[in-house]
N, C-alpha and C positions, 0 to 999 in steps of 0.2 A: 483420479485425483490422489491426494495424499492425506496423511493424518495431521497436516499442519494446522487445520482449522480447530483441532481439538487441543492444541497447545496454547500456552499463555505467552504473551509478549513479556520480555524481560527488560526492565529499564536499563539503559546504557548510559554510563557516566563518561564515556570516551576512553575507557581503558582497554579497548579491544581494537584491532585493525578492521577496516571495512573489508567485505568480501572481495576477493580478486575475481577475475573474469571466469575462471573455472568453477568457483563456488557459486557465482551468480547463475551460470548456465545450468548447474546441477539443480538449484532451487527453482529456477524459472520453469522447469519441466513439471513442477509440482503445483503450479497455479494456472488458472485458465484465462488466456487472452491478455495477460499483462505484458507490456513492452518495457525493455530496459533502455534508458537513454542516459546521456551524460551532459553535464553543463560545460561551460567554457573552461572550468578548472579541472575537467575530467573526473568529476565526482558523479557516481552512478545513482540513478533513482528509478523506481517503478512508476509506470503511468498506465492508466486505462481510461477509456472514454465510454460512457454509458448513454444510451438514448432512451427517451421516454415519450409518451403520447402528449404530455402537456406539462405545464409548470408545476401543478400540484403533485404529479407523480415524481418529478425531479426532486421537489422539496421533501416529499415523504422519504425518498431514498436517502437523501442527504441527512435527514434527521436520524435514520437508522444507522448510517455510517458514523455519525457523531456519537450515538449511544455506545456503539462498539468501541470507538476510539477512547471515550472516557473510561469505559470499563477496563480496557487494556492499558490505559495510560500511555497511549502511542497515537499521536495526532497527525493525520495526513493533511496536505494542502488540498483544499476542495474549491472548485469553481463550478457554478451551476447557473442555469437559467431555463428558459422555456424549452423543455424537451431534451435537456442534456445535463450531464454531470461529468466533470473531468477530475480524476484523483491522481495525486502525486504522493508517493511514499518514499521516505528515506529516513535514516537515523541522523538527526541533526548533530549529535555529539561527536560522531565520527565522519560526518560529511560523506556518507556512502551507505551501502546496504549491509544489513545483518539479518540473521534468521528472523527476528521479530518483524521485519518489514514484510517478509513473505508470509508469516503467520497472519498479519493484519490483512494482507491481500486475500488470503484464503478465506478468512472470516467475512470479508466484504462480499466475496463471491457467493457466499451462502444466503445472502439477503434475497 
């Protein structure tokens, strides 16, 4: 792994460009099991699917992710239910990926 999890997310006001494909691939090697996808507008985002034994375990995980997101002031899209959780991360202000997205992914992987 990398030292990404020890870094802090930096708020983005839209004054930087999103990562290009080469930067995305460089950072993707530093997180575990995250996929990069793009939407219909070709904006990239990180996604990962987690499985659990039951609803309570899923909910507990989501609560921990929420605590990290609040602490870092960087909020992913989260969907969860019985035995699963799906997380989508991107920087809304730039409609793409930046270092903070990978930092958040690394922190989530530490749960």
